[in-house]
N, C-alpha and C positions, 0 to 999 in steps of 0.2 A: 232638578231631580238630584237626590243623593245616591251616589254609587258607592258600594263597598266591596271589599274583598275579603273572602275567607281563605285563610291558610289551610293547606291540606297537610296530612300526616306525612312525614318523611318516607315511611314505607310506601305509601301511595305515590309519592313523587318518583320513588325509584322504579316502581312498576311502570308508571306512565313513560318514563324515559327509556326503560327496557323496550317498549313497544314502539317508540319513535326512533330508535337508533338506526334503522335503515332509511329514514327519510330526512335526515338533517339538511342535505343539500337542497332538498325540495323547499324546506322551510326558509333557507337563506333566500331563495326566490320569492317566496310567498310574502315575506316581511320587507322585501327590498333592502336586504342587507348589503351594503358595499364591501365587497371582497377585500379591498386593500386596507380595511381597518385592522385585519389580523396582523399585517406587517407593521402598521403604524402603532398598535398597541404594544407590540414587542420593541419597537424603536424607543417608545417612551419609557421602557424599563432602563434604558441607558446602561445596559450591561456590556462587559468586555468579554473576550474569549477567556474561558476558564471560569466563568461565573456559575453559580448554583441559583436556579430559578424554580419557582413552584407555580403550576396552574391549578387554581382551585375550581373544581368542576370542569375538568379538562375534556369530559364527554368522550367523543370519538377520536379525539386527537387533532382536530383540525387547525389548532394553533401550533402544534409541535413542529411542523416544518420551520416556521419562523423562528420559534424559540431554539430549536436545535442549531439552526444556522447562526443565531446570535451567540450562543455560548461556545461553539465549536467543539471539536473532538475532545479537547481537554476540560470541557465544562460538563455540567450535569442538568438534566431536565427532570423534574419531579412532577408527576400528575396524581391527582386524587379526585375521585368521583364516587358517588353513591350507587350508580347503576351498573349492574353487571353486563346489561346488554350494550351499553355505551362503550364500556371498557373493552369488551370483545373486540369491537371495531378498532379501538386504539392499539390494543395488541397486535392485531393483524396489520396495522399500518406500520408499526415498528419492525415487525418481521419482514415486510415488504422492503422497507427501507434500510434494513440491516443496521438499525441504530442501537448501538451497546451502551449509550450514555442517556438513555430515557427509562426512568423507573416509575412504574404506575402502581397505585394502591387503591383498592376498593374499600372505602370506609366513609363515615361522615367527616367532613372536613374539619370539624371542631375537635375531633379526636385525633387528627393526623399529627404525627410527629417526625419530621425528616431527621436523617442521620447526621446533618450538619447545618450550620447557620445559613440563611438564604440571603442572596444579593438582591433578589427581586422576586415579587409576587403578582400574578396576573389573575384576576377575576375575568375570565372569558365567557361573556354571555351567561353568567351563572348567578350573580349576586342577587337578583330579584327573584330567582326561583327558590331561594333558601328561607324558610320561615323564620330561621334563627340567624338571619344574616349579620346583625350586630355582634352576636357572640362569636361567629365565625371570623368577623373581621378584627375583633378583640384578639382572638387566638392567633391569627395571621401576624398581627402587630408584634406579638412576643417571638414569633418565629424569624422575624426580619432582622437582619444586623443593622445597627446604626449606620446611616448613609445609604441604606438600600431604599428601593422605591416600591410602592404599591400602585398598580394600574387597574383600572376598572373599565372594561368594555362592555357596553350593554345599550338597550334601547330604552326609550321613554316616550311618554306622550307629548307631542310638539306643543309649543306655547300657542296661545291665542284661539282664534275661531276654528283653525284646523284641528287642534287637539280636542276642542269641545265637541266637534262633529265626529271626530275618530274614536273617542273614549267608549262609547257603547259597543261598537263593533270590536274594538280592541280587548275589552272585558270578555265578550263572548268567545273571541277567538282564543284568548290565552287560557281561559278555563277549560277549553277543550283541546289544547295542545300543550304549550311549554310551561303552563302554570306560573308564569312571571307576574308578580305583583306590580301593577302600573302606578301605585300610589305612593311607594317608597322613593326616596330621593338620595341614592347612594353617594352622589357628589358632595351632599352636605355632610354626611357622615364621614367621608375621607378628608374633607376640607378641614373639619374640626380637629383633626389629629396630626396632620402632616405640615412640613414646611414646603415652601414654593408650589403650593397647589396650582394647578392649571387644568383647563377643560377645553375641549373642542366639540363643537356640534356638527352634524352632518344630515343631509337629507330633510331640510326644513326642521331640524331639531329632533328628528325621530330616533337618531343614533348619536352616541357620544363616547369619547375616551377622555377619562380624567386620571390624574396622576399626582403623586407627591412623594416627598423624601421623609424617611423617619429621621428625626433630628438626632445628631450625635450625643447631644444632651438634651434630655427630656424637658420640656417646658413644664414648670409647675402648673401653669393655668390650663394646660391641655385637657380636653374633654376626654374622660374615660369612657370606654364602650358601655359600661353599666350606666353612665349618666345619659348617654345618647339613647339607651334602651328605655330609660325611665322617661325621657322627653317624648319619644315616640310613641 
């Protein structure tokens, strides 16, 4: 049987996440998400105190504690998200924690321009939800300083018979909740652009963290996001 995914309009995605904003902890439990992956993804950014980092699709700010601890008081955490409902939760978190070095913006990530070059960029459980993911990845690439890292933390269909059995339910569940396309392969997109690409799988291959470094000198043979989009 052939399964397909139909991308939703970005406005529809924003409205869906506005409604889901109060239930994100429940979805972590429902999808068996390992909580330690938030810290692990931040560690893979390999940033030092004073660094400038961006989370694309920051949602309710559940990765902010790890990011804020990594950059320290002298660093800066930027977050961007399309959903006002999700960002209301993120703003409330920042007020409770009294973080003065976290700046949140509501807009489409492909339009976001930070006020300074970035040392690291994290896609935290967001890449698969964006129908224009390759465009956003290409835009993020331009915002990252040479030598900086991009990290993608997300879920995927596990390999083998487990994935074949899980796919129909995963499609049904995603269409009614998170709107994450299970057919795209973000690790391949990232691997074609970076140096030192690496990836780790968790929970029988259902979750992963992948990362790589933006070369100090761009490789001539490096695939451009437009080429990736045409191939996909």
